[in-house]
N, C-alpha and C positions, 0 to 999 in steps of 0.2 A: 618351676618349676619352677625348679630353682627349683619353671622352669622355670603356670604354673609355674620345678625346680624351682622350687626354687630352692632351683634353682640353686645357686646359685647364683651368685649375683650379690655378693655381700660387699660391705665397705672394706672388709679384710682383704678382698681381692684387689682393691685399688692399690694397696701397698701392703705387703706383709705376709708372714707365714706363721702358723701355729705349729707346735709339735704336740702330738698326742700319744698317750699310752692307749693304744687301741686305734685311734684315728684322729689326728689333729692336723694342724699346720706343721709339716715335718721340716726339720732343719738338722741335717746330719752333723753340723758343726756345733750344735748345742751341747753343753755339758750336763744338762739334766733332761729328763724325758719330756717335759712340757716347757713351752715358751709362750709368752703372752703375745698375741697378735698386735703389731703396731696399729694405731688408730689415728684417724684424722682429728685434728683439733675441732671440737664441737663448734667453736665460733666460726671456723672456716666453712663448715657445712651449712650452717644457717644461723645468722646472727640472732634471730629471735626464736631459736629452737625451744620448744616447750620443755619444761622440766618434768622428769618422771613424777607421777602422783605419789602422795603419801598414802600407802595402803592401810595405815592405821586409822585414818579418818573414816567417817561414815560416808558411804557412797551415795550420791544423789539418786533419786528415784524418778521414774517417768518412762515414756516410750523410748525404746532402743537403748536403755541403760541397763546393762546386765548386772545382776546382783553379785556375780562371781568377780572378785577383784583381779583375777588373772586375765579377764577379758579386756583387751585394749579398746576395741570398738565393735559395735553390733550393727545389725540391719544393713549389711552390705549385700550386693547382688552377685552371688557366686564368685567369691574371692579366688584369686589365683596366686601367681608368683609375688614375692615381696622382698624388700631390701630394708633391713633395720639400719638406722642411721644414728644411733646413740640416744635412746629415749623416745624416738618416734620412728616411723617407717613410711616408705612408699609401698602401696599395695595395688595390684591390678584387679580389676573386675573383668572376668572373662567374657561375659555376655554383653556388657555395655561398652567395653573399650575404654573405660575411665581409669586413670591413674590418680590415686588419692593419697594425700598426706594424712596419716592417722597418728594419734597420740592418746595416751590414757586420759579419759574423762574430758575429751574435746571432740567437737563435731568434726567428721572428716571433711577435708577440703580438696576439691578437684584441682589438680595442678596441670593436667594434660588429658587429652582424649584422642583416640584414634578410631576410625571407622573399621568395623570388623564384621565378619560373617560368623555368628556363634553356632551355626548348625552342627549337630553331633557334638564332638569334643573340640570344635574350633573356637576361634575368638582371640582374645588377648591372653596368651598362655603365660608369658614370663616377661620380666623386666630386669634391666641391669643399668646402673648408673655409669656415666662416662668416667674413665680414669682421672679426668680433670674436672669432675663435676663441680667442685667448689668455685671454679672459675667460669665454666660454661653452662652449667645447669642442664646438661643434655642427658636424656634418658633414652635407652635403646629398648626396643620391644619386639617380641616374636608374636606375629599376628596372622590370622587367617582372613583373607579377603574373598571377594566373589570369584576370583580366578586362581588364586594360589596361596601358599603360605610364604611368609617373607619376614625379614628383619627390617625394621624402620628405626629412624632416629627422630625424636621429637624434643623440642625445647620446653622446659618447664615454664608454664605461664602462657603457652599458646603457640600458634603458628602451625602450618601444615606439616605433617610428617614427611621426612626425606627417606627415600628407599635406600637401603644398604645392600641387601641381598634378596633378590626376587626370584620367582620361578620355581620355588620348592614345591613339589607335587602336592596336590590337594585331593582328598578323597572323602567318602562318607564317614570314615573313621580315621584314626591315626594322624590327626592334624596337630596334636599338641607338640610344642617344641620348648626348648630351654636354651638360655644364653648365659654366658659368663665371660669374664676377661681372664685369660691365663697370663697375659703380659700387658703392659700399657698399650702396645701396638698390635696385639693379637686377641681376637675374639674367638671363643668356642661356641659353635652352634650345633645343638643336638636336634635332629629332625626325626619325625615319626615316619612310618612306612606308608602312610596314606591308605591303609587297609590292604596293601599289596606286598606281602613278604618277599616276592620275587624282586620288586624294585629295591628293597633294602640290600640285596646282594648284587645288584646291577651297578657296575662301576660308572656307568654313564648317567645314573640318576643321583640326584641329591637327596632322595627320600631314604629314610632309615639309616642315617649316617651321623657320626660325630665329625663335624667339619672344622678345620682351622681356617680362619679368615684373617689374613695379614693386612694391616693398615686399612681397615674398613673405611670406605668413603661413602658419599651420599649419592652415587650415581646408579645404584641398584645392581651393579655388575661386579661386585668385589670378588677377586679371585679366591678360590677355595682349594684346599687339599684335604683329602679324606684321611682321618685318623682311625676311625672304626666304622665297619660296615655291619649290616645285619641287625640294626636296631628295630625293635617292634614299636609299641606305643610308649611314648617318651614319659619318663619320670622327671629327672633333673640332672644337673651337673653340679658338683661341689668339689672344691679344690683344697688340697692339704699339702702345702709346701710344693714339692715337685711331683706329687701324685695327683692324678685326675680321677675322680670317682663319678660314675654315671649309673643311674637306675633306669630300667625299662621293663616293659611287660611283653611277653610273647604268648602265643596260644598254649605253650607247654608249661611255662613257668614265669615268675618274676625274677629279675636278676639285679645284683649289685656287681658292677665290673670296675676294674681299676686299670688305669693306663700309667705305666711308669715313665720316667724321663727318657728311657730308651725306646719308647713307643710300643712296648710289648703290652698286649691286652690280657688280663687275667680275670677269670670269673671268680669273684671273691666269695659270693654266696648266692644261692638260689632258693626260691620259695615255690615248691610244686603246688601248694595250695592257693597260690596267686592272690595274696591279700591286697593287691593294688598299690605297689610301691610308687611313690610320688616324689615330693620334694625331699631334699637332703641337706644337712647342715653339719659341717665339721666343727667339733668342739673339743676341748681338752679331755672330756670324759669319753668320747667316742664319736661315732658317726650316727647322728640322729636321722631317721627316715620316716616320713609320714606314710601311713598305710591307709589309703582311701577306703577300700572296701572293708577292711578289718576294723576301721574306725578307731585307730590306735596310733601310737608312736613307738617305733622300734629303735633300739640302740645297739649297734654293732661295735665290736671291740677288736680292731685289727692289731696284730702284733707290732710293737713300736719299731722293731728292726726289719722284719720281713713284710709287714703290712698284711699278712695272711689273716683271714677270719676263720677261726677253727671252732668257735662255739656258736650255737644259735643266738641270734640277736634277741635281747630281752625286749619284752613288750610292756608298754605303759599306757595309761590313760584310756584303756579300752572302753568304748561306748560313752566316754565322758563328754566329748564335744562333737561326736558324729564323724562325718567323713573329713579327714585331714588331707590337705593338698600341698600347699606351699610350706616351706621351712627355711629359716635363715638364722644364723647365729647372731646374738646381740653382743654389744660391747660390754654389758654387765654380766655376761656369762649365762644369761637365759637363752632359751630358744623360742623364737616367735614362729607360730604356725598360723595358716589360714584354713578355713573350712570351705567345703563345697557342698553343703547340704541342700542347696537349691538346684543342684544339677539333677539330671535323671537318675533315679534310684535313691535319692536322698529323702530324708524325712525332716524337713526344716522345722525348727521351733520359731516362735514369734521373734526371737532375737537374732536369728541367722540372716546372712552369713556373718562370721566373726573372724577377728584376729585375736589370738590368744598368746599370752606370755607364759612360758613354761619354765619352772626351775630346772636346772640340769639334772636329768636322771643319772643315777650311778650305773656305769657299765657293768658293775658286778652284781646288780640285782635290785638295789634300792632305788627309790624314785618317787615321784608324786603319785598320789592315788588317782 
């Protein structure tokens, strides 16, 4: 998500903040409405990072090569949360538990794998890289096991996962979660209600909450504090400066909520028609939100001063790529999304599931077809 959210979970969170007219990485000290998010040096992230493809050349043909130049990779198994890393990305496969390195016109490479229970909406929901990823290569993941939902840490290249936060309630539904870093020493964990709305309101339960986890360790018992209660089925976490945005689905509506630096929770927008809000990405143009059931991408425009969303989010890409789930902002200004057409209710094409690179839609109404 990211969380899925994705998430959530961007290199921009490692260090930096954007300011957006509508919704971006906010910085009240900026003299202009937008600022560019600081980025890690590409060589620090991966010395052999593949270069973005030249889309003017003829694309190769063959199995699992999509003719659409916007498609980064095809033939994944139910893609979930993802993190764009500057021309390439790490993407989660919900049902297999694989974490893959994907880049345009290259075969995906498995960099880690965790055991998961994919029943219902469980499995590998979301991933986030360590704040010190260039040095340690650590990846954090929100997963469903045979007994619970939990956050684990895994090293790129192998090794057993280490438990970070365990015992999050598991149910037949409501198992999806999202993770992201709000500070180098603080992780945010968005948990589903495990199919029990009462648990989301129970202060003794970690289900249906936005949790702050300070100094997460690998003993499985990281201390938590509740930032928000009453979460339904998880969409994603995305950060904009000192603002935290979360998406979730309830029986009555889908929601976009905002948590300010004072901890006050505001419902920014609701969708009574329940289009299936999922991953979100903060961009200079606005807040991009994947709509799984509506098979589209939405763009909300928060006010740059108050962060209020007063106009209906614009909708793009309707029915172009099917069910969208993950979303992450890229360093080049594009938005990378993942699809979940192989999940229940989807209608997969021979090339699903996919990761797609989307040019930034205009919050004012223009955007990709």
